[in-house]
C-alpha positions as CSV (number, residue, x, y, z in Angstrom):
1,M,28.4,-27.5,43.5
2,P,27.2,-30.4,41.3
3,K,23.9,-29.8,39.5
4,A,22.7,-33.4,39.9
5,L,23.3,-36.9,41.5
6,L,22.7,-40.0,39.4
7,L,23.0,-43.4,41.6
8,R,23.5,-46.6,40.2
9,G,24.3,-49.7,42.2
10,A,27.4,-51.2,42.5
11,D,28.1,-54.7,41.4
12,G,29.9,-55.9,44.6
13,K,28.6,-58.2,47.3
14,G,28.7,-57.7,50.9
15,S,30.4,-60.3,53.0
16,N,27.0,-62.0,54.1
17,G,25.9,-62.2,50.6
18,R,23.8,-59.2,50.7
19,L,23.9,-56.3,48.1
20,A,26.7,-54.0,48.8
21,S,25.6,-51.0,50.7
22,E,28.0,-48.6,48.5
23,L,26.6,-46.8,45.5
24,H,28.7,-45.5,42.4
25,V,27.9,-41.7,42.6
26,V,28.1,-39.9,39.2
27,S,27.9,-36.2,39.6
28,V,27.6,-33.6,37.0
29,S,29.7,-30.6,37.6
30,Q,28.5,-26.8,36.6
31,E,30.7,-27.1,33.5
32,G,28.6,-30.3,32.7
33,T,31.9,-32.7,33.0
34,P,30.9,-35.8,34.7
35,T,33.0,-36.8,37.6
36,S,32.6,-40.2,39.8
37,K,33.4,-41.6,43.3
38,T,32.0,-44.1,45.5
39,N,30.2,-42.9,48.6
40,T,28.5,-45.3,51.4
41,I,24.9,-44.2,51.3
42,T,22.7,-43.5,54.4
43,A,19.6,-45.3,53.3
44,P,19.5,-49.0,53.9
45,A,21.0,-51.1,51.3
46,L,18.6,-53.3,49.1
47,T,19.4,-56.9,50.4
48,S,18.6,-60.0,48.4
49,H,16.4,-61.2,51.2
50,L,14.1,-60.0,53.9
51,D,13.6,-62.9,56.7
52,S,11.2,-60.5,58.3
53,L,8.9,-60.5,55.4
54,Q,8.9,-64.2,55.0
55,A,7.9,-64.3,58.7
56,L,5.1,-62.1,58.2
57,R,3.8,-64.1,55.2
58,A,3.8,-67.0,57.6
59,L,1.7,-65.3,60.1
60,A,-0.8,-63.7,57.6
61,A,-1.5,-67.1,56.1
62,T,-2.0,-68.6,59.5
63,T,-4.1,-65.9,60.3
64,V,-6.5,-66.3,57.2
65,I,-6.5,-70.1,58.2
66,F,-8.1,-69.1,61.7
67,D,-10.8,-67.4,59.8
68,H,-11.9,-70.8,58.1
69,I,-12.3,-72.7,61.4
70,A,-15.8,-72.8,62.4
71,F,-15.2,-72.2,66.3
72,I,-12.8,-69.5,65.7
73,R,-13.8,-67.3,62.8
74,W,-11.6,-64.2,62.9
75,G,-8.6,-63.7,60.7
76,A,-9.7,-62.1,57.5
77,F,-7.3,-59.3,58.2
78,G,-4.6,-61.5,56.9
79,V,-5.7,-60.6,53.6
80,D,-5.2,-57.0,54.4
81,I,-1.5,-57.8,55.6
82,F,-1.0,-59.5,52.4
83,F,-2.0,-56.6,50.3
84,L,0.1,-54.1,52.2
85,L,3.0,-57.0,51.7
86,S,2.3,-56.8,47.9
87,G,2.7,-53.2,47.7
88,F,5.8,-53.2,49.5
89,V,7.5,-56.1,47.9
90,I,6.7,-55.3,44.4
91,C,8.4,-51.9,44.9
92,Y,11.6,-53.7,46.5
93,I,11.8,-56.3,43.8
94,S,11.5,-53.8,41.1
95,A,14.1,-51.5,42.6
96,I,16.7,-54.6,42.5
97,D,15.5,-55.8,39.1
98,P,12.6,-54.3,37.0
99,S,13.1,-56.3,33.9
100,Q,10.2,-58.3,32.8
101,F,8.1,-57.5,35.4
102,F,4.7,-58.7,34.4
103,A,5.8,-61.9,33.0
104,K,7.4,-62.8,36.2
105,R,4.4,-61.8,38.2
106,I,2.2,-64.2,35.7
107,F,4.8,-67.1,36.3
108,R,4.6,-66.6,39.9
109,V,0.7,-66.4,40.5
110,V,-0.8,-68.2,37.5
111,P,0.3,-71.9,37.7
112,L,-0.8,-72.9,41.0
113,Y,-3.9,-70.7,40.6
114,W,-5.0,-72.3,37.4
115,L,-4.1,-75.9,39.0
116,C,-6.1,-75.2,42.0
117,T,-8.9,-73.8,40.0
118,A,-9.0,-76.8,37.5
119,G,-9.0,-79.0,40.8
120,V,-12.0,-77.4,42.1
121,A,-13.7,-77.4,38.6
122,L,-13.2,-81.2,38.4
123,I,-14.7,-81.7,41.8
124,G,-17.6,-79.6,40.6
125,L,-17.9,-81.8,37.6
126,V,-17.6,-85.3,39.3
127,A,-18.7,-84.8,42.9
128,P,-20.6,-81.4,43.2
129,S,-22.0,-82.4,46.6
130,L,-18.4,-81.9,48.1
131,L,-18.5,-78.2,47.5
132,V,-20.7,-76.3,49.6
133,S,-21.5,-73.0,47.6
134,T,-19.4,-73.6,44.5
135,S,-21.2,-74.7,41.4
136,F,-19.4,-75.3,38.0
137,S,-20.0,-74.2,34.4
138,F,-17.7,-73.6,31.7
139,P,-18.2,-69.8,31.5
140,A,-17.5,-69.6,35.2
141,L,-14.2,-71.7,34.6
142,L,-13.1,-69.5,31.8
143,K,-13.8,-66.3,33.5
144,S,-12.1,-67.5,36.9
145,L,-8.9,-68.4,35.0
146,F,-8.5,-65.1,33.3
147,F,-9.5,-63.1,36.2
148,I,-12.8,-61.7,35.1
149,P,-15.2,-61.0,38.0
150,Y,-18.8,-62.6,37.8
151,R,-21.8,-63.1,40.2
152,R,-22.0,-66.9,41.5
153,P,-25.1,-68.4,42.0
154,D,-24.7,-67.9,45.8
155,H,-24.5,-64.1,44.7
156,R,-21.0,-63.8,45.9
157,I,-18.5,-62.2,43.3
158,A,-15.8,-64.5,43.5
159,P,-14.3,-67.3,41.1
160,L,-14.5,-71.1,41.4
161,L,-11.6,-70.8,43.8
162,F,-13.3,-68.6,46.1
163,L,-10.2,-66.9,47.6
164,G,-9.2,-66.0,44.3
165,W,-10.8,-62.8,44.4
166,T,-7.7,-61.6,46.1
167,L,-5.7,-62.9,43.1
168,H,-8.0,-60.9,40.7
169,M,-6.9,-57.7,43.0
170,E,-3.3,-58.8,42.8
171,M,-3.2,-59.1,39.1
172,L,-5.0,-55.6,38.6
173,F,-2.1,-54.1,41.0
174,Y,0.6,-55.8,39.0
175,A,-0.9,-54.3,35.7
176,I,-0.9,-50.9,37.1
177,F,2.4,-51.2,38.6
178,G,3.9,-52.8,35.4
179,I,2.2,-49.9,33.1
180,A,3.7,-47.5,35.6
181,L,7.3,-49.0,35.2
182,K,7.0,-48.7,31.2
183,I,6.2,-45.0,31.5
184,S,8.8,-44.4,34.2
185,R,11.0,-46.5,36.4
186,K,12.0,-43.5,38.6
187,Y,8.3,-42.6,39.6
188,A,6.7,-45.8,38.9
189,K,5.6,-45.9,42.6
190,E,4.3,-42.5,42.7
191,L,2.2,-43.2,39.3
192,S,0.9,-46.4,40.8
193,I,-0.4,-44.7,43.9
194,A,-2.0,-41.8,41.8
195,A,-3.5,-44.7,39.4
196,I,-5.0,-46.8,42.3
197,I,-6.5,-43.8,43.9
198,A,-8.0,-42.4,40.7
199,L,-9.5,-45.9,39.9
200,A,-11.0,-46.1,43.5
201,L,-12.5,-42.7,43.3
202,G,-13.6,-43.0,39.9
203,G,-15.4,-46.1,41.0
204,W,-17.0,-44.7,43.9
205,I,-18.3,-41.6,41.9
206,A,-19.8,-44.1,39.2
207,R,-21.6,-45.9,42.0
208,Q,-22.9,-42.7,43.4
209,Y,-24.6,-41.9,40.0
210,H,-25.5,-45.3,39.2
211,H,-23.1,-45.4,36.2
212,S,-20.9,-48.6,37.6
213,N,-21.1,-52.1,36.5
214,L,-19.9,-55.5,38.0
215,I,-16.5,-55.3,36.8
216,L,-15.8,-51.7,37.8
217,N,-17.5,-52.1,41.1
218,F,-15.2,-55.1,41.8
219,Y,-12.0,-53.6,40.9
220,S,-12.6,-50.3,42.4
221,K,-13.2,-51.5,45.6
222,F,-11.5,-49.4,48.5
223,V,-9.7,-52.4,49.6
224,I,-7.3,-51.9,46.6
225,L,-6.0,-48.7,48.4
226,E,-4.1,-51.0,50.6
227,F,-1.6,-51.6,47.9
228,A,-1.1,-47.8,47.8
229,L,-0.4,-48.2,51.6
230,G,2.1,-50.8,50.9
231,I,3.8,-48.5,48.5
232,A,3.8,-45.8,51.2
233,C,5.5,-48.1,53.4
234,Y,8.3,-48.8,51.0
235,L,8.8,-45.1,50.4
236,L,8.8,-44.7,54.2
237,W,11.2,-47.7,54.8
238,A,13.5,-46.6,51.8
239,R,14.0,-43.0,53.4
240,Y,13.8,-43.8,57.1
241,G,15.0,-47.5,57.1
242,R,17.8,-47.1,59.3
243,V,15.7,-45.4,61.8
244,I,13.2,-48.1,61.6
245,R,15.8,-50.7,62.2
246,R,16.8,-48.9,65.4
247,V,13.3,-49.1,66.9
248,P,13.6,-51.1,70.1
249,G,12.2,-54.7,69.9
250,L,9.8,-54.2,72.8
251,I,8.0,-51.3,71.0
252,A,7.9,-53.4,67.8
253,L,6.5,-56.1,69.7
254,V,3.7,-53.7,71.4
255,A,2.9,-52.5,68.0
256,V,2.3,-55.9,66.4
257,G,0.3,-56.8,69.4
258,A,-2.0,-54.0,69.7
259,S,-2.6,-54.0,66.0
260,Y,-3.3,-57.6,65.9
261,A,-5.6,-57.3,68.9
262,F,-7.3,-54.6,67.1
263,F,-7.8,-56.5,64.3
264,V,-9.3,-59.4,66.2
265,L,-11.8,-57.3,68.0
266,M,-13.0,-55.9,64.8
267,D,-13.5,-59.4,63.4
268,I,-15.5,-60.5,66.2
269,H,-17.4,-57.2,66.4
270,V,-16.3,-56.0,69.9
271,L,-15.2,-53.1,68.1
272,D,-17.8,-51.7,65.6
273,S,-16.7,-50.1,62.6
274,Y,-19.7,-48.2,62.2
275,G,-19.8,-47.2,66.0
276,P,-18.7,-44.1,67.6
277,G,-15.0,-43.1,66.8
278,F,-14.9,-45.3,63.8
279,R,-18.0,-44.3,61.8
280,Y,-16.2,-41.7,59.7
281,V,-12.9,-43.7,59.1
282,P,-12.7,-45.3,55.9
283,D,-12.4,-49.3,56.1
284,F,-9.2,-49.1,54.1
285,L,-7.7,-46.9,56.8
286,L,-9.2,-48.8,59.6
287,R,-7.8,-51.8,58.3
288,G,-4.6,-50.4,56.5
289,V,-3.0,-48.4,59.4
290,P,-2.9,-51.5,61.8
291,A,-1.4,-53.7,58.7
292,A,0.9,-51.0,58.0
293,L,2.4,-50.9,61.8
294,I,2.5,-54.6,61.7
295,L,4.6,-54.6,58.4
296,L,6.9,-51.7,59.7
297,A,7.4,-53.5,63.1
298,F,8.4,-56.7,61.3
299,L,10.9,-54.9,59.4
300,S,12.4,-53.3,62.2
301,A,13.2,-56.6,63.2
302,E,15.3,-57.4,60.2
303,E,19.0,-58.4,61.0
304,K,17.8,-57.9,64.7
305,F,16.0,-61.1,65.4
306,K,16.8,-64.5,63.8
307,F,13.5,-66.2,62.6
308,P,13.2,-70.1,63.1
309,A,13.9,-71.8,59.8
310,L,10.4,-73.5,60.0
311,V,8.7,-70.1,60.2
312,L,10.6,-69.1,56.9
313,L,9.6,-72.3,55.4
314,I,6.0,-71.6,56.0
315,G,6.6,-68.1,54.6
316,D,7.9,-69.6,51.4
317,A,5.1,-71.8,50.9
318,S,2.3,-69.2,52.3
319,Y,0.8,-68.9,48.7
320,S,0.3,-72.6,48.6
321,L,-0.9,-72.5,52.2
322,Y,-3.3,-69.7,51.3
323,L,-4.9,-71.4,48.4
324,L,-5.1,-75.0,49.6
325,H,-6.0,-74.8,53.3
326,P,-9.8,-73.8,52.9
327,Y,-10.2,-77.4,51.1
328,I,-7.9,-79.3,53.5
329,L,-10.1,-77.7,56.5
330,E,-13.5,-78.4,54.8
331,A,-12.2,-82.1,54.1
332,L,-11.4,-82.6,57.7
333,D,-14.4,-80.7,59.3
334,R,-17.1,-82.1,57.1
335,K,-15.8,-85.8,56.5
336,M,-14.0,-86.6,59.6
337,F,-14.6,-84.3,62.6
338,A,-17.0,-81.5,63.6
339,L,-14.8,-78.6,64.4
340,D,-17.9,-76.2,65.1
341,H,-17.3,-76.0,68.9
342,L,-14.4,-75.3,71.0
343,G,-13.4,-78.1,73.3
344,V,-10.3,-80.0,74.0
345,F,-10.6,-82.7,71.5
346,T,-11.7,-80.0,68.9
347,A,-8.9,-77.7,69.8
348,F,-6.2,-80.8,69.5
349,V,-7.9,-81.7,66.3
350,T,-7.5,-78.0,64.9
351,L,-4.2,-78.0,65.9
352,V,-3.4,-81.3,64.0
353,S,-5.2,-79.9,61.0
354,I,-3.1,-76.7,60.9
355,V,-0.1,-78.6,60.9
356,I,-1.5,-80.8,58.1
357,C,-2.1,-77.7,56.0
358,Y,1.5,-76.6,56.6
359,G,2.8,-80.0,55.6
360,L,0.8,-80.0,52.4
361,A,1.6,-76.4,51.5
362,V,5.2,-77.0,51.8
363,L,4.8,-80.1,49.7
364,S,3.0,-78.2,47.0
365,F,5.7,-75.4,47.3
366,K,8.4,-77.9,46.6
367,I,6.6,-80.1,44.1
368,F,4.8,-77.7,42.1
369,E,4.9,-74.1,43.0
370,R,8.6,-73.3,42.8
371,P,9.4,-75.8,40.0
372,S,6.8,-74.3,37.8
373,N,8.1,-70.9,38.6
374,Q,11.5,-71.6,37.8
375,F,10.7,-73.7,34.7
376,L,8.8,-71.0,32.9
377,R,11.4,-68.5,33.9
378,N,14.2,-70.7,32.5
379,Y,12.3,-71.1,29.1
380,F,10.9,-67.7,28.7
381,L,12.9,-65.2,30.1
382,K,16.5,-64.1,29.6
383,R,19.1,-64.8,32.1
384,R,18.5,-63.0,35.5
385,P,21.1,-60.6,36.4
386,A,23.5,-61.3,39.4
387,S,21.7,-58.6,41.5
388,A,18.1,-59.9,41.0
389,P,16.3,-61.1,43.9
390,P,16.0,-64.8,44.4
391,E,12.7,-66.7,44.1
392,S,12.0,-66.5,47.8
393,M,12.1,-62.7,48.0
394,Q,10.0,-62.5,44.7
395,A,7.6,-64.8,46.2
396,A,6.7,-62.5,49.2
397,A,4.6,-60.3,46.5
398,A,2.1,-63.0,46.3
399,P,-0.6,-63.8,48.9
């Protein structure tokens, strides 16, 4: 009987362009003599691209758009879906290629965030009346650029680019996971979960004894536990992925529909998180579990359902869509139309506005977001291994 099994990925490609599903198995006999053979694994192979996750990114970004339309005002849970997606995808891409992890994350997230932040700062300088609740100052700009939380004049804890608070959380998660990779590639996921739980628990204890501060309060919010739930989804998928993929499409559709409806009812306060039945359920579970069901349901559709190319394109551009859409909608709402009530005309204009958001996001993705990422990688990083995930897969780790 062998003492241990060490698995390393084969270099071969599948006929459909995906990573081969075979692993080279190196076993160590009782006498200590290495032997090797090629076996087919039972877990799902790591593929170079998951269309289901790109489609889910498109859904999550569109959901956040709904939250910024005056007569809708539900959809903040799109952020919860994004956080779980990040937890899953960071594990996924690091399993394929963990090299230079943090640099890749910075190149992916920072250029567009800095460009958008600079744009808001410029508007705050030359035409502050165009900004509803954001006021410019150089200290605020520096803190925003370098992910340092601060309290704004409107009492919100958010950067100049107000949706950037989620990127603060993302960067913290990347830092935690990057450190965990340095400590142990094998146990990086478990170490990250432990660190996230310790941070959330430590922040909660500090608040109970009034020993906390603004930065600790911000970065120890329980919402950070959703990244840990995303990692747990990856561990579940890595172990039972073939079972998940065999889930009937109708069951997956019902899971997505029921979870999404639950979120909507929470957002419009039909269901009360402090009411009977939910009072003692932590928010990160109340929002994290439905998001996890949606994530796993989409994964079950991989290779079972062909997502439209347009949906996948919106998924590719979802980071640009996420950062840009509030300002596009604000310009259309305040300067051209009043989208504060539901009607035939406002519904039509809103639909056109969402299409405009999609178009400008795709333009941003093609003109700046993807080229800046590729330029920085080509200039600063070593040549990517053949097995590394493509840009579209790595993009799934950002909002």
